[in-house]
C-alpha positions, 0 to 999 in steps of 0.5 A: 343163806338168805332168810327164805333159804331153808336147809331141809323140806321139814324147815320149809313147812314150820316156817309156812306153818309159822307165818300162816299162825302169825297172819291168823294172829294179826287178823283176829287182833284187826278184828278185835279192833275194829269190834272194839272201835265199833262198840265205842261208835266208830264207823268201822268202814270210815276207819279202814277208808282212813288207813288205805288212805295212809298207807298212800304216799301224797301223790297216790292220794291226790291222783286218786282224789283227781279221778274221783272228782272227775268221775263226779263231775262226769257223772253230774252232767250225764244224771238224768234231770228229776221229773220235779225239777223239770216241771 
C-alpha cells in the first residue's frame, strides 16, 4: 500500500484534516517570520522575490533575466519622449 492509499474513508478524512492543519501551521510560521523580518527593517517583498529566485534552477533564472531585459529594452524604445526633453 502506498502512502496515498487509505484502507477506509475515515482514514482519508483524517489524513486530509491533518494535511490542512500542517498547511495552516506552515502558513502561520511564514507570516510570523516575515512579520519579524519587516520589524527588523527588511523589505518583505524583496525577501519573497529572493526565495522565489532561489527555488529556480540557474537556467530558469537566466531565461527570466533575458526575457526581462528584452521586454525592458522594447519598452524603452517605444516610450514617448517627455515634453521637457523634446524642447
